[in-house]
C-alpha positions as CSV (number, residue, x, y, z in Angstrom):
1,Q,56.8,-44.7,-28.0
2,V,55.9,-48.4,-27.2
3,Q,52.8,-49.3,-25.5
4,L,51.6,-52.5,-23.5
5,V,47.8,-53.1,-23.5
6,E,46.5,-55.8,-21.2
7,S,43.3,-57.4,-21.8
8,G,41.3,-60.7,-20.9
9,G,40.5,-59.7,-17.4
10,G,36.9,-60.1,-15.8
11,L,34.6,-61.8,-12.9
12,V,35.1,-65.4,-12.4
13,Q,34.3,-67.6,-9.6
14,A,36.7,-69.3,-7.4
15,G,38.2,-72.2,-9.3
16,G,37.8,-71.0,-12.4
17,S,40.1,-69.8,-15.4
18,L,41.1,-66.8,-17.3
19,R,43.6,-66.0,-19.9
20,L,45.2,-62.7,-20.1
21,S,46.8,-61.1,-23.2
22,C,49.3,-58.2,-23.3
23,A,50.1,-56.8,-26.7
24,A,53.2,-54.6,-27.2
25,S,53.5,-52.2,-30.0
26,G,56.9,-51.2,-31.7
27,R,59.9,-53.3,-32.5
28,F,62.2,-55.2,-30.2
29,F,59.7,-57.2,-28.2
30,S,61.7,-60.5,-28.9
31,N,64.6,-59.0,-27.4
32,Y,63.5,-58.7,-23.7
33,A,62.3,-60.9,-20.8
34,M,58.5,-60.1,-20.4
35,G,56.7,-60.6,-17.0
36,W,53.3,-60.2,-15.5
37,F,52.7,-58.4,-11.7
38,R,49.6,-57.7,-10.0
39,Q,48.5,-55.1,-7.5
40,A,45.6,-56.0,-4.9
41,P,43.7,-53.0,-3.4
42,G,45.7,-51.4,-0.6
43,K,48.6,-53.7,-1.5
44,E,52.1,-53.1,-3.2
45,R,52.3,-54.3,-6.6
46,E,54.1,-57.9,-6.8
47,F,55.8,-60.1,-9.1
48,V,53.6,-63.0,-10.9
49,A,55.5,-64.7,-13.4
50,H,58.4,-64.3,-16.2
51,I,59.3,-65.5,-19.6
52,S,62.8,-65.5,-21.2
53,P,62.9,-63.5,-24.6
54,N,63.0,-66.8,-26.7
55,G,60.4,-68.5,-24.2
56,G,62.4,-71.1,-23.6
57,S,62.4,-70.5,-19.8
58,S,60.0,-68.9,-17.1
59,S,59.7,-68.6,-13.4
60,Y,56.5,-68.1,-11.2
61,A,56.1,-66.7,-7.7
62,D,55.3,-69.4,-5.3
63,Y,51.5,-68.1,-4.7
64,V,50.9,-69.1,-8.4
65,K,53.0,-72.0,-8.9
66,A,51.4,-74.7,-10.6
67,R,48.3,-72.4,-11.2
68,F,49.5,-70.1,-13.9
69,I,51.5,-70.5,-17.1
70,I,53.1,-67.4,-18.9
71,S,53.9,-67.9,-22.7
72,R,54.5,-65.5,-25.5
73,D,54.2,-65.3,-29.2
74,N,56.9,-63.1,-30.4
75,A,55.6,-63.1,-33.9
76,R,52.5,-61.2,-32.2
77,N,54.4,-59.3,-29.8
78,T,52.1,-60.8,-27.1
79,V,52.7,-62.4,-23.8
80,Y,49.8,-64.4,-22.2
81,L,49.1,-65.7,-18.6
82,Q,46.7,-68.7,-18.5
83,M,45.6,-68.8,-14.8
84,Y,43.8,-71.8,-13.6
85,S,42.1,-72.5,-10.1
86,L,41.8,-69.0,-9.4
87,K,41.1,-68.0,-5.8
88,P,39.8,-64.8,-4.1
89,E,43.4,-64.0,-3.3
90,D,44.1,-63.7,-6.7
91,T,42.0,-60.5,-7.1
92,A,43.9,-57.8,-8.4
93,V,44.7,-55.6,-11.5
94,Y,47.1,-57.6,-13.6
95,Y,50.1,-55.7,-15.6
96,C,52.7,-57.1,-18.2
97,K,55.9,-55.5,-18.3
98,A,59.5,-56.1,-19.6
99,V,61.7,-57.4,-16.7
100,Y,65.4,-57.6,-15.5
101,W,66.7,-60.2,-13.2
102,S,68.9,-58.9,-10.3
103,G,69.8,-60.7,-6.8
104,G,67.4,-63.3,-7.0
105,Y,64.3,-60.8,-8.3
106,Y,62.7,-60.0,-11.2
107,Y,62.3,-56.0,-11.5
108,P,60.1,-53.8,-14.0
109,N,62.4,-52.9,-17.1
110,F,61.8,-49.5,-18.2
111,D,64.0,-49.9,-21.2
112,F,61.1,-51.2,-23.0
113,A,57.9,-49.5,-22.3
114,S,55.8,-48.0,-19.4
115,W,53.3,-49.7,-17.4
116,G,50.1,-50.3,-19.4
117,Q,46.5,-49.7,-17.9
118,G,46.0,-53.2,-16.5
119,T,43.4,-55.5,-16.6
120,Q,41.3,-56.3,-13.8
121,V,40.7,-59.9,-12.2
122,T,38.1,-60.7,-10.1
123,V,37.8,-63.6,-8.4
124,S,34.6,-64.2,-6.2
125,S,34.1,-66.9,-3.5
């Protein structure tokens, strides 16, 4: 059973930075595109960023573009999300997940692991 374990969240002031990590257990991590999603209280889970299996390409939601950077280390089975210039509206639980692309959007790919427990990011104003 492949598991995803997110870490690195916390409380930060607006304008600050955080780096999230997501470690995957099991094999075949490098076969999958990975992504980050987030869910704020009372809202649906939304896409944040994706990275291709070899790390050669990535994409971002408009609301984080130019502020967040996604990367991965396949030797460590880990995907990262570096977040800069954080805003109060970035407050959410952040989740990593394998993703697939369809019709212009990225969706969770449940061929590789279920949702992890997420990591809470809180940005104070």
